[in-house]
C-alpha positions in Angstrom: 30.9 -86.8 278.5 33.3 -88.3 276.4 35.0 -86.3 273.7 37.7 -87.2 271.1 40.0 -84.9 269.7 40.6 -84.8 265.8 43.7 -82.3 265.5 46.9 -84.0 264.0 50.6 -83.4 265.1 53.7 -82.7 263.1 56.8 -85.0 263.4 58.3 -82.3 266.0 55.7 -82.3 268.4 54.9 -86.1 268.1 58.9 -86.6 269.0 58.8 -84.1 271.8 55.9 -85.4 273.6 57.2 -88.5 273.9 58.2 -89.1 278.0 61.3 -90.9 278.8 61.1 -93.5 281.6 64.7 -94.4 281.4 64.9 -93.3 285.0 63.7 -96.4 286.3 63.6 -98.5 283.6 66.6 -101.1 284.9 67.0 -103.9 287.1 69.3 -106.5 288.4 69.5 -110.2 288.6 67.2 -111.9 291.0 68.8 -113.4 294.2 65.4 -114.3 296.4 66.0 -116.6 299.1 61.9 -116.5 299.6 59.6 -117.2 296.6 56.1 -118.1 297.2 56.2 -119.3 293.3 53.4 -118.3 290.9 49.4 -118.4 291.1 47.7 -117.7 294.5 46.1 -120.6 296.2 45.6 -121.4 300.3 49.4 -122.7 300.0 50.5 -119.1 298.8 48.8 -117.7 301.8 50.7 -120.1 304.1 53.7 -119.8 302.5 53.7 -115.8 303.2 52.5 -116.5 306.6 55.1 -118.5 307.5 57.9 -116.9 306.0 56.6 -113.7 307.7 55.9 -115.6 311.2 52.4 -114.3 311.3 50.0 -114.3 314.3 47.0 -116.6 313.6 44.3 -113.6 313.4 46.8 -112.1 310.6 46.7 -116.0 309.2 42.8 -116.2 309.2 42.5 -113.1 308.1 44.4 -113.3 304.6 42.6 -116.7 304.3 39.1 -115.0 304.6 40.2 -112.4 302.2 41.4 -114.6 299.7 38.0 -115.9 299.4 36.4 -112.7 299.2 39.0 -112.4 296.3 37.9 -115.3 294.6 34.2 -114.6 295.0 34.1 -110.8 293.6 33.4 -110.6 290.0 36.2 -108.7 288.1 34.5 -105.3 287.9 34.3 -105.1 284.2 30.7 -104.0 284.5 31.7 -100.7 284.7 35.4 -100.6 284.6 37.6 -101.4 281.0 38.1 -104.8 279.9 41.3 -104.6 280.1 41.4 -105.9 283.5 40.4 -109.2 282.0 44.3 -109.5 280.7 45.7 -109.6 284.0 46.5 -113.7 284.5 46.5 -113.9 288.3 48.1 -117.2 288.1 51.3 -116.6 286.2 51.7 -113.6 289.1 54.4 -114.6 291.7 52.8 -113.0 295.3 55.6 -112.6 297.6 59.5 -112.4 297.1 62.3 -111.6 299.3 65.5 -112.3 300.3 64.4 -113.1 304.0 67.0 -109.7 304.9 65.4 -107.4 308.1 65.2 -103.5 306.5 68.8 -101.9 307.4 69.2 -98.7 309.0 71.7 -97.4 307.4 72.0 -97.3 303.3 76.1 -99.3 304.3 73.9 -102.4 305.2 71.9 -102.5 302.5 72.6 -104.6 299.5 74.7 -103.4 296.8 72.8 -103.9 293.9 69.4 -102.8 295.8 71.8 -99.4 297.4 72.7 -99.0 293.8 68.7 -98.9 292.6 68.0 -96.4 295.0 71.1 -94.3 294.5 69.9 -94.3 290.8 66.6 -93.0 291.7 68.3 -90.7 294.2 66.6 -91.7 297.2 69.7 -91.3 299.8 70.0 -88.1 298.5 66.7 -87.2 299.3 66.4 -88.3 302.8 70.1 -86.2 303.5 68.4 -83.1 302.0 65.1 -82.6 303.2 63.4 -86.1 304.6 62.7 -86.9 308.2 62.8 -90.5 307.5 62.5 -92.8 304.5 61.2 -96.5 303.9 62.5 -98.3 300.6 60.8 -101.5 299.6 62.4 -103.8 297.1 60.1 -106.1 295.8 58.2 -107.6 298.9 59.8 -105.9 301.4 61.4 -103.1 303.0 65.4 -102.8 302.3 65.7 -99.9 304.3 64.0 -97.9 307.0 64.9 -95.0 309.0 64.1 -92.3 310.7 65.5 -89.1 312.4 66.2 -90.1 316.2 64.5 -86.9 317.4 61.2 -88.3 316.2 61.6 -91.6 317.6 62.0 -89.7 321.4 59.0 -87.6 320.4 57.1 -91.4 320.4 56.7 -91.1 316.6 56.7 -94.4 314.8 57.9 -95.5 311.5 58.3 -98.8 310.3 56.8 -101.1 307.6 53.3 -103.3 308.5 55.5 -106.4 309.4 57.2 -104.3 312.3 53.8 -102.6 312.7 51.9 -106.0 313.3 54.4 -107.3 315.3 55.8 -105.0 317.8 52.9 -102.2 317.6 49.5 -104.6 317.7 47.8 -102.2 320.4 47.9 -99.3 318.1 47.7 -101.2 314.3 45.0 -103.7 314.9 42.2 -101.1 316.1 42.5 -99.4 312.8 43.8 -102.2 310.3 41.1 -102.7 307.6 38.9 -100.4 309.5 38.9 -97.5 307.1 38.8 -100.0 303.9 37.1 -103.3 304.7 38.7 -106.3 303.0 35.6 -106.5 300.8 35.3 -103.2 299.8 36.5 -104.6 296.1 38.5 -107.3 294.6 41.5 -105.7 294.6 41.4 -104.6 298.2 40.3 -108.4 299.3 43.7 -109.2 297.0 45.6 -107.1 299.1 44.4 -108.0 302.4 45.4 -111.9 301.1 48.9 -111.4 300.5 50.0 -107.8 301.8 53.4 -107.2 302.6 55.5 -104.0 302.8 53.9 -100.6 303.4 54.6 -98.2 306.3 52.9 -98.3 309.5 53.0 -94.6 311.2 51.8 -93.2 314.1 52.0 -89.5 315.2 51.3 -89.0 318.9 49.2 -86.1 320.5 50.3 -82.9 319.0 53.0 -83.8 317.6 53.6 -81.9 314.4 56.5 -83.1 311.8 58.0 -80.4 309.9 59.8 -82.3 307.6 57.9 -85.5 305.6 58.4 -89.3 305.8 58.6 -90.8 302.5 58.1 -94.5 301.3 59.7 -95.1 297.7 58.3 -98.6 296.3 60.6 -100.6 293.9 59.7 -103.6 291.8 62.5 -105.5 290.2 61.3 -108.8 289.1 59.3 -109.7 286.3 55.6 -111.5 286.5 55.5 -109.9 289.9 52.9 -108.7 292.2 53.8 -105.3 294.7 51.0 -105.4 297.6 52.0 -102.9 300.1 49.9 -102.3 302.7 50.2 -98.6 304.6 48.2 -97.2 307.4 49.2 -94.2 308.9 47.6 -92.5 312.2 47.5 -89.1 313.4 46.4 -88.8 317.2 44.6 -85.6 318.0 46.1 -82.6 316.8 49.3 -84.0 315.2 50.5 -83.4 311.8 52.2 -85.4 309.1 53.0 -85.1 305.5 53.9 -88.9 303.8 55.4 -88.9 300.5 55.5 -91.6 297.6 56.9 -92.4 295.0 57.4 -95.7 292.7 58.9 -97.4 290.0 59.7 -100.8 288.0 61.1 -101.5 284.8 59.9 -102.2 281.5 59.5 -106.0 281.1 57.7 -107.6 278.1 55.0 -109.1 280.5 52.6 -107.5 283.0 53.3 -106.6 286.5 50.6 -105.6 289.4 50.6 -103.1 291.4 48.1 -103.5 294.1 48.2 -101.5 297.3 45.8 -100.5 300.2 46.2 -97.3 302.0 44.4 -96.4 305.0 44.9 -92.7 307.1 43.4 -91.8 310.1 43.3 -88.3 311.3 42.0 -88.0 314.7 40.4 -85.0 316.4 42.3 -81.5 314.6 44.8 -83.5 313.2 46.1 -83.2 309.5 47.4 -85.9 307.2 48.6 -84.8 303.9 49.5 -87.8 301.4 51.7 -87.0 298.2 52.1 -89.6 295.2 54.5 -88.9 292.6 53.7 -92.3 290.4 56.0 -92.8 287.6 55.3 -96.5 287.0 56.3 -98.2 283.3 53.7 -99.0 280.7 53.4 -102.7 282.0 52.4 -102.4 285.2 48.8 -102.7 285.9 48.5 -100.4 289.0 45.2 -101.0 291.1 45.1 -98.8 294.2 42.8 -98.8 296.8 43.1 -95.4 299.1 41.3 -93.5 301.9 41.2 -91.4 304.6 39.1 -91.0 307.7 38.9 -87.3 309.3 37.1 -86.9 313.0 36.0 -83.5 314.2 38.5 -80.6 313.1 40.5 -83.2 311.4 41.7 -82.5 307.9 42.9 -85.1 304.8 44.6 -83.8 302.2 45.6 -86.3 299.1 48.0 -84.7 296.4 48.6 -87.2 293.7 50.3 -87.3 290.1 49.7 -90.5 288.0 52.2 -90.4 285.0 53.1 -94.1 284.0 51.1 -97.4 284.5 49.4 -99.0 281.6 46.2 -98.6 283.7 45.7 -97.0 286.9 42.4 -97.4 288.7 43.0 -95.0 291.9 40.1 -93.1 293.5 41.7 -91.6 296.5 38.7 -90.9 299.1 38.0 -88.9 302.6 35.3 -89.9 305.1 34.5 -86.9 306.8 33.4 -88.5 310.2 33.7 -85.7 312.8 32.0 -81.9 312.5 33.6 -79.6 310.8 36.0 -82.3 309.1 37.8 -81.5 305.1 39.1 -83.6 303.3 40.7 -82.5 299.8 41.9 -84.2 296.8 44.3 -82.9 294.5 45.2 -84.6 291.0 47.2 -84.6 287.9 47.1 -87.6 285.4 48.8 -87.4 282.0 47.5 -90.6 279.7 50.5 -91.5 277.2 49.6 -93.6 274.2 49.3 -97.6 275.5 47.7 -96.1 279.1 44.7 -95.5 280.6 44.8 -93.2 283.5 41.1 -94.0 285.6 41.2 -91.9 288.6 39.0 -89.8 290.5 38.2 -88.7 294.2 35.4 -89.9 296.8 34.2 -87.5 299.2 32.0 -88.9 301.8 30.1 -86.6 304.2 28.9 -88.2 307.5 28.9 -85.1 310.1 27.8 -81.4 310.0 29.9 -78.4 308.6 32.0 -80.9 306.7 34.1 -79.6 303.9 35.5 -81.0 300.7 37.4 -80.2 297.9 38.3 -81.9 294.4 40.8 -80.7 291.4 41.5 -82.9 288.9 43.0 -82.1 285.9 44.0 -84.9 283.2 46.4 -84.9 279.8 45.9 -87.2 277.2 48.5 -87.6 274.6 48.4 -89.4 271.6 46.0 -92.3 271.9 46.1 -92.4 275.5 43.1 -92.0 277.6 42.1 -90.4 280.9 39.0 -90.8 283.0 38.0 -88.9 286.2 35.5 -90.7 288.3 34.0 -88.6 291.5 31.8 -89.3 294.1 30.3 -86.9 296.8 27.7 -88.1 299.3 26.0 -85.7 301.6 23.2 -87.6 303.4 19.9 -85.8 304.0 20.0 -85.4 307.9 23.3 -83.3 307.8 23.7 -79.6 308.0 26.0 -77.0 306.3 28.2 -79.0 304.3 29.9 -77.7 301.2 31.7 -79.7 298.1 33.5 -78.2 295.5 34.6 -80.2 292.1 36.4 -79.1 289.2 38.1 -81.5 286.9 39.4 -80.5 283.3 41.0 -82.4 280.7 43.1 -81.2 278.0 43.3 -83.4 274.7 46.7 -82.8 272.6 46.6 -85.7 270.0 44.7 -87.4 267.3 42.7 -90.0 269.1 43.7 -89.1 272.3 40.6 -89.4 274.9 38.9 -88.1 277.9 36.0 -89.6 280.1 34.3 -88.1 283.0 31.7 -89.9 285.1 31.0 -87.5 288.7 28.2 -88.8 290.9 27.1 -86.0 293.0 24.2 -87.2 295.7 23.3 -83.9 297.7 20.1 -84.4 300.0 18.6 -81.7 302.0 18.8 -77.8 301.1 21.6 -76.9 303.9 24.4 -78.0 301.6 26.3 -76.0 299.1 27.9 -77.7 296.2 29.4 -76.5 293.0 30.7 -79.1 290.1 32.6 -77.5 287.0 34.0 -79.6 284.1 35.7 -78.8 281.0 37.4 -80.2 278.1 39.9 -78.2 275.9 42.2 -78.8 273.2 45.5 -77.0 272.7 44.7 -75.2 269.4 46.1 -74.4 266.0 46.0 -71.0 266.7 47.9 -70.9 270.1 50.1 -72.8 268.7 50.6 -70.6 265.8 50.5 -67.3 268.0 53.5 -68.6 269.7 55.2 -70.0 266.5 55.2 -66.5 265.0 57.3 -65.1 268.3 59.9 -67.5 267.3 58.8 -70.5 269.5 59.2 -74.4 268.0 55.7 -75.9 267.8 57.5 -78.4 270.3 58.1 -75.9 273.4 54.7 -74.1 272.4 53.1 -77.5 273.4 55.3 -77.9 276.5 54.2 -74.3 277.4 50.6 -75.0 276.8 50.3 -77.9 278.8 52.7 -76.4 281.8 50.2 -73.5 281.7 47.1 -76.2 281.9 48.6 -77.6 285.4 50.9 -75.0 286.9 48.5 -73.8 289.5 48.4 -77.6 290.4 52.3 -78.2 290.5 52.5 -75.7 293.2 50.6 -77.8 295.7 53.3 -80.2 295.4 55.8 -79.8 298.1 59.2 -78.1 296.6 61.0 -81.1 295.8 58.7 -83.5 294.4 57.1 -80.8 292.3 60.7 -80.8 291.1 60.5 -84.3 289.6 57.1 -83.5 288.6 58.1 -80.7 286.4 61.2 -82.2 285.2 58.8 -85.6 284.0 56.8 -83.4 282.3 59.0 -81.1 280.9 60.8 -84.2 279.5 57.6 -85.3 277.9 56.5 -82.2 276.5 60.2 -81.0 275.5 61.6 -84.4 274.6 64.8 -82.8 275.9 66.2 -86.1 277.1 65.5 -89.3 274.7 
C-alpha cells in the first residue's frame, strides 16, 4: 500500500516542523592513536584483531564474515537503491585512542567528557540509571555500574571485555541469535565489530533501574559497528536503553550494529532505543531477541534521525508461552527514509506477539513499515496482533506498508490493522478558530497521534522523546 499526500502547508507550519538537531551536531578534533585506514580488506581485519588482541577464534570469525559480506549482494532487489550510494572504500572501520574504558568520569579525556556532558549522559546516570557505557567512535570511553549490582553477579562491560573476561558466558550465545550470514550488514558487523555492550543478569536478579549505553560518532567517513549481547538468566529482568548521535558532515557516515538478546526461562528483557542520528548517517541495524519458556522480549524503538534507517527488531519465541513485542515510532523528514518494522517468529505453542508501529512523514520524508509474522502449522494456541498507522503531514510526504503474515493451521488468532491518515484542513481550521496557530495545531495533532506510544517509553526517555518531537512540531528552538 502506498499513499502520497496532496495537501500544502503554509510557511509558518513548514518552519514549525523543521527539526532541530543541534544537540548532537558538534564535533571535536580527532586524536586517534589507532586508525585502520580507509577501505575494508583482510589487512583491516588483522589490524583490528591486533589492536584488540583478539583470540584466534575471533580472528577466524571476522575473516569468515568478511567473505560472507563480499559474497552477499546489496539487497536493492527489495530495499531502496540509496544503499548503492554507500562507498565502502572510503569508510574508516576502526578509530580508537587506545585507552581502556574509564570507571570514573573524572578520568575520561576532557573533549570526550565534554561531548557526553553536552548530551547529558553523566547527569542521567546520577539521576536514574544503574549503569552507563558511553562509546566514542569504535571503543567505550566510559563504563561503570553501581557496586551493589556487581555484588549480585551482574556483568555490564563492552564486547571486548566480554570476550576476554567472560568467554564462558559470552561465546555460547555470540552470533547464535543473529548468524553472520543473516544479511549483508550483519556480516559486515561480524567482520569489524567493536564496542557495544555485554550484559549478563544472573538467575532471579531483577534490576529496578535501567542500564544505558550511548553511542557517539565524532569522526567523518567513519563506520561504527558496535555489537551487543544481553543475556537474562532464568527469572531475571533488565531494562536496557540506548541513545545515539553524530555530527552532520558533508559526507556519509555508516552505523551498522548487531544486537542479540537472550531471555531464558521466565526472564524479561526490555530494550529501549531513542535514535537521533544526523541526516547523513546510513543506519543499518540488525536486532533480534530469543525468548524461551514464559520469557518476554520487548523492543521499544524510536527513530527520528538518519538519512536511511533499515531496522526490523524481531523476537523468536522458542519456548512455550513466550511473548514478544515491538512498539515503534518513526519520524521521516525531508531527505530521510525510515524503513522500519518488526519480525515475530512463533516457534512454540501458546506464544504471543504484539506489534504497534506509528510513523509520521513530513515534507518529502518517506516512512516504510515492513512486518513479518510467522506461525507454522504444527503449533497450537499462538496469538499475534499487528497495528501500523501512518500520518502524512506535508506535500509529497510518503508512506509504504509491506506486511507479511504467514499463519498455517487453524488453532491460532491473528489480527492486522493498518491506517493512513492525513492532518486535515478541517482539523487545523477547527483549532485555529480557538486561537491556536497553525503550527501549534499541527503539533497538537501529531502529539495526539503518538501520545499513547510515547507513554510506553521510560519517563526519563519519554521526556527526551517528547522534547525532540515538540521541537520539530513547534519550532521553539531553531
